[in-house]
Steps between C-alpha positions, in 0.01 A plus 500: 500500500148560372370366172512845341857559611605164364339582164672837486838347581446241228429780256839656577669165441328479160636844409856429614636335184322748276675777694841332464451454125372857448156385387289713738352834403640808675216533753508134604881501519492807728236335720712183521814698593307670781389160627857366493610779731259378770494120449804299609355176358461640148839670521653163589318329213627774267858438612465123447343543155776737390765257625344211305477720189870585529593135550293383205685742274837345585677278253431132554164533677291524186573238236551639151402263221768451231444656158437154353200450729362843409537415131321167537214650700462775241495239224228307682290816540542582132393147412194526723396829339540346156289202600227729636491694172473175306222378727307821440545462125381140512144611575468587129641166382325173430484213750783289348724803459460583869573139606821494293614837637436382856715189446787709364483751786499231770824368355668801664411379852820290544700818432322669789572199720868525409492870590351423843756225561784732397378769738488254793850381412635855501331570835648183648850582372467854637410369846780241496752773417410684823646417838261375767543834680390683182189282474419541870538878481283523188227288662517704821465830313227366268294381796470860618494667159215288362297511825537122526667469837265223614258244358368423847494804732488396865724479806344164595767236434233228517331662197812576298661153528203296366445761227815369327356146474460402134683813378855379564654153536636547854381628837675820616524575873283800592525686832385840623791681664309807620616458860860508375436815293436336162124469445379265225311682221407209273630281220506451124649275235784632282733375226875486556794313353279295268241383754194608701592604854323609819536858622414605855471871572600659830540859616760672713426863599314562174755319281404191299690173533442245224596148609531267198493123562552199274643146524878474462817344631678647799787734427702781652309791650510810282475865603502768232412862427389638164365844406408584859333164569625230732482124435543210738484128413471189716393135468285272718309173456578475129386856425684813385407833663585843359391817684513831310430848638622856527517471880843527658711186476497437880119506496492248215745274683279522809199406287688194372594393851151537651343323199741207538427474874124523446498224237751267663362151584 
């Protein structure tokens, strides 16, 4: 592909989400529709983006803050606006008046700290109320929705594995399974079940497999299905492994088996 063709294709990718959200003018939208009819890559990207948009609209994927959190945030914003107005008015006051007003306004800071602590507590309670499958599914969908599939984008396992050093408190096994039909895409750090975890990303015929890894005790293997996604869990060397994808369950089981064989001592 020439440099010009690559630039043009990138331009279509930039227009894709604007087209989905109805933000393009009529002429540009018509030009994009004509391009879709002749470009399989863009048509595939369109299908993926629409699927993610539908998934993100489902109940449980997006977290809705309780009314109490909304009220506290609104109160904090109102307080900030009031403080800004007072600061503007202080320019016409004498030096000692401004010092006294500043002392009084800073006395509100602990209230803001309490608000922040309350918000973190609500977020933590919300996460604890979800099953591990709910958290895994939400993280899997978010990784594609927010364009944050990887922090380190490479199929080189010798680059991905050392990238985790200093970012997590354990060393996850990293292997490229391209010869077995599951090429490594990269890795990232994520947050699940109250701790930072490693996530390795693989592909299977265009589908994404998120493999989440963290330290944990051995337990029974778990297979599950939720909202069209398959889950498979296993344990090895003091680590917990959860693979999540919309690939067929047999493909995900195969991925588990080849990963276990490739990382066995």
